[in-house]
C-alpha positions as CSV (number, residue, x, y, z in Angstrom):
1,X,43.4,-0.9,-9.9
2,X,43.4,-5.2,-9.5
3,X,46.3,-4.7,-6.3
4,X,44.3,-2.4,-4.5
5,X,41.3,-4.9,-5.4
6,X,42.7,-7.5,-3.4
7,X,44.2,-5.4,-0.9
8,X,40.3,-4.2,-0.4
9,X,39.2,-7.3,-0.3
10,X,42.0,-8.7,2.0
11,X,40.2,-6.2,4.0
12,X,37.3,-7.2,4.5
13,X,37.6,-10.4,3.7
14,X,40.4,-10.8,7.0
15,X,42.5,-13.0,4.2
16,X,46.2,-12.6,4.0
17,X,46.0,-14.8,0.9
18,X,44.4,-11.2,-0.6
19,X,47.5,-9.4,0.8
20,X,50.0,-11.4,-0.5
21,X,48.5,-11.4,-3.8
22,X,48.1,-7.6,-3.6
23,X,51.7,-6.6,-2.8
24,X,52.9,-8.9,-5.6
25,X,50.1,-7.5,-8.1
26,X,51.4,-4.0,-7.0
27,X,55.0,-3.9,-6.9
28,X,54.9,-5.1,-10.4
29,X,52.0,-2.3,-11.9
30,X,54.4,-0.2,-9.7
31,X,57.2,-0.7,-11.9
32,X,56.0,0.0,-14.8
33,X,53.9,2.9,-13.5
34,X,57.0,4.4,-12.3
35,X,59.0,3.0,-15.5
36,X,55.6,5.6,-17.7
37,X,56.3,8.3,-15.0
38,X,59.8,8.7,-16.1
39,X,59.2,8.3,-19.7
40,X,56.2,11.3,-19.0
41,X,58.6,13.4,-16.9
42,X,61.7,12.7,-19.5
43,X,59.0,14.7,-22.2
44,X,57.3,17.0,-20.4
45,X,58.9,20.1,-21.9
46,X,59.3,22.3,-18.9
47,X,60.6,19.4,-16.4
48,X,63.2,19.8,-14.1
49,X,63.9,17.9,-11.3
50,X,67.0,19.8,-10.4
51,X,65.3,23.0,-9.8
52,X,65.8,24.7,-6.1
53,X,62.4,23.3,-4.7
54,X,60.9,24.8,-1.3
55,X,59.2,21.9,-0.1
56,X,57.1,22.4,3.1
57,X,60.7,23.3,5.4
58,X,58.6,22.3,9.4
59,X,60.5,21.5,12.7
60,X,59.9,17.3,12.8
61,X,57.9,18.0,15.7
62,X,55.2,20.5,14.9
63,X,55.1,17.5,12.2
64,X,54.6,14.7,15.0
65,X,52.7,17.1,16.9
66,X,49.7,18.3,14.9
67,X,49.8,14.5,13.0
68,X,49.1,12.9,15.9
69,X,46.0,15.1,16.7
70,X,44.6,15.0,13.5
71,X,44.5,11.7,13.4
72,X,47.1,10.9,10.3
73,X,44.7,14.0,8.4
74,X,47.1,16.7,8.5
75,X,49.8,14.4,6.6
76,X,47.1,15.3,3.2
77,X,48.7,19.3,4.1
78,X,51.9,18.0,4.4
79,X,51.5,15.8,1.1
80,X,49.6,18.8,-0.5
81,X,52.2,21.5,0.3
82,X,55.2,19.2,-1.0
83,X,53.1,18.2,-4.5
84,X,52.9,22.6,-4.4
85,X,56.3,23.4,-4.5
86,X,57.2,20.4,-6.3
87,X,54.8,21.8,-9.5
88,X,56.6,25.8,-9.2
89,X,60.3,24.6,-9.1
90,X,60.6,21.8,-10.9
91,X,57.3,21.9,-13.1
92,X,55.9,18.8,-12.5
93,X,53.2,17.5,-14.3
94,X,50.8,15.7,-11.5
95,X,48.4,18.3,-9.6
96,X,49.2,19.1,-5.6
97,X,45.9,18.3,-4.5
98,X,45.1,14.9,-5.7
99,X,48.8,13.8,-4.6
100,X,46.8,15.2,-1.3
101,X,43.8,13.8,-1.7
102,X,45.8,10.4,-2.9
103,X,48.6,10.7,-0.6
104,X,48.1,6.7,-0.1
105,X,49.1,5.9,-3.5
106,X,50.8,9.0,-5.3
107,X,53.3,9.3,-1.8
108,X,55.7,8.0,-4.2
109,X,56.1,11.0,-6.4
110,X,56.6,13.1,-2.9
111,X,58.9,11.3,-2.1
112,X,61.1,10.5,-4.1
113,X,61.5,13.8,-5.0
114,X,62.5,15.0,-2.1
115,X,65.0,11.8,-1.5
116,X,66.5,13.2,-5.0
117,X,66.8,16.6,-4.2
118,X,68.2,15.6,-0.3
119,X,70.9,13.1,-2.6
120,X,71.7,15.9,-4.5
121,X,73.2,18.0,-1.3
122,X,74.6,15.4,-0.3
123,X,72.2,13.6,2.4
124,X,73.5,9.9,3.4
125,X,70.7,8.5,5.2
126,X,69.1,6.0,2.9
127,X,64.9,6.7,1.5
128,X,64.5,4.2,-0.6
129,X,61.0,6.4,-2.1
130,X,59.4,2.6,-3.4
131,X,59.5,0.6,-0.1
132,X,58.7,3.5,1.9
133,X,55.5,4.0,0.2
134,X,54.7,0.3,-0.1
135,X,54.8,0.7,3.6
136,X,52.6,4.4,3.8
137,X,49.8,2.8,1.3
138,X,49.9,-0.2,4.1
139,X,49.7,1.6,7.2
140,X,47.4,4.1,6.8
141,X,45.6,1.3,5.4
142,X,46.1,-0.2,8.5
143,X,45.1,2.6,10.8
144,X,42.1,3.6,8.4
145,X,40.1,0.4,9.2
146,X,37.9,1.2,11.7
147,X,35.7,-1.2,13.4
148,X,31.6,-0.4,12.7
149,X,29.9,1.5,14.7
150,X,27.0,-1.1,14.4
151,X,29.6,-3.3,16.2
152,X,30.2,-1.3,19.2
153,X,28.1,-2.2,21.3
154,X,29.3,-6.1,20.8
155,X,33.1,-5.6,21.4
156,X,34.5,-6.0,25.2
157,X,36.7,-3.1,26.9
158,X,39.6,-6.1,26.3
159,X,39.3,-6.2,22.4
160,X,38.4,-2.7,21.8
161,X,41.3,-2.2,23.7
162,X,43.8,-3.6,21.5
163,X,42.1,-2.5,17.7
164,X,42.4,1.6,19.4
165,X,46.0,0.3,20.8
166,X,46.8,-0.8,17.2
167,X,45.5,2.3,15.4
168,X,47.5,4.4,17.9
169,X,50.6,2.4,17.1
170,X,50.0,1.7,12.9
171,X,48.6,6.1,12.8
172,X,52.7,6.8,14.6
173,X,54.8,4.6,12.7
174,X,53.0,5.9,9.7
175,X,54.0,9.5,10.9
176,X,57.3,8.4,12.2
177,X,57.8,7.4,8.1
178,X,57.0,10.3,7.0
179,X,59.3,12.4,9.6
180,X,62.2,10.4,7.8
181,X,61.6,12.3,4.7
182,X,61.3,15.5,7.1
183,X,64.4,15.3,8.4
184,X,65.9,15.4,4.8
185,X,63.7,18.3,4.1
186,X,65.5,19.7,6.6
187,X,68.7,19.0,5.6
188,X,68.7,20.4,1.9
189,X,66.2,23.2,3.1
190,X,69.7,23.7,5.3
191,X,72.5,23.3,2.3
192,X,69.9,25.8,0.2
193,X,69.9,28.3,2.9
194,X,66.0,28.2,2.6
195,X,64.0,29.0,5.9
196,X,62.6,27.5,8.4
197,X,58.6,27.8,8.1
198,X,57.5,28.9,11.1
199,X,54.2,30.7,10.6
200,X,50.7,28.8,10.5
201,X,48.6,30.0,7.0
202,X,44.5,29.5,7.7
203,X,44.2,25.8,5.9
204,X,46.6,24.7,7.9
205,X,44.6,25.4,11.2
206,X,41.5,23.8,8.8
207,X,43.2,21.0,8.2
208,X,44.0,20.8,12.2
209,X,40.9,21.9,13.2
210,X,39.1,19.2,11.4
211,X,41.1,16.5,12.1
212,X,41.1,16.7,15.8
213,X,37.7,17.2,15.4
214,X,36.6,14.4,13.1
215,X,39.2,11.6,15.6
216,X,37.7,13.1,18.2
217,X,35.5,10.1,19.1
218,X,38.5,8.0,19.7
219,X,40.8,10.5,20.7
220,X,37.8,10.1,23.7
221,X,37.3,6.4,23.4
222,X,40.8,6.4,24.4
223,X,40.9,8.1,26.8
224,X,38.4,6.9,28.1
225,X,39.5,2.7,28.1
226,X,42.9,4.6,29.9
227,X,40.6,6.1,33.4
228,X,39.4,3.1,33.5
229,X,41.7,0.6,34.1
230,X,43.2,2.6,36.7
């Protein structure tokens, strides 16, 4: 909690010192939290991390394009589907809905499970769930921090272009981080003979439409600036 508060103050005040303290305290707290979860799950009667888990096996292109079009909102659906798969197969006690809503803080649960499962079937690439979770938190916080509406008129076109560029770069890096785990899912699913999911569900469509509508302003502003350059 202290780490989150410090990180929030760092965003509001723009002070790098808050970020440094947040990372130091956060890493220490996360170590204890992971140890706590491990003890809890070891005592959890039905928990089985070795179960065959049908993760959300979609193409990398589908994940990247839909996440980009929705301003990252599709990642919540991705987290939900994988957390749901963990809950059903492994009897993971953490509810999928909460993991999706608070994905910036709970991503380590999904990342760790995917890493464990893929390594069991011979996946060679190093994923490092703990570092990935921290990077995911920093990136999602970065691209979610947008300028306030009342300040738009005060921004010069040059500054607005910089802000929008930073937004899209941070979002792109976040998506690429998740794509790395999607590749591990693809490898795991192939070894387990699980088919590629091609059918788009109703809720998937809902997330895509909502995400696109919520980010139309950013897309329009970006396009307007690009057109203005020429």
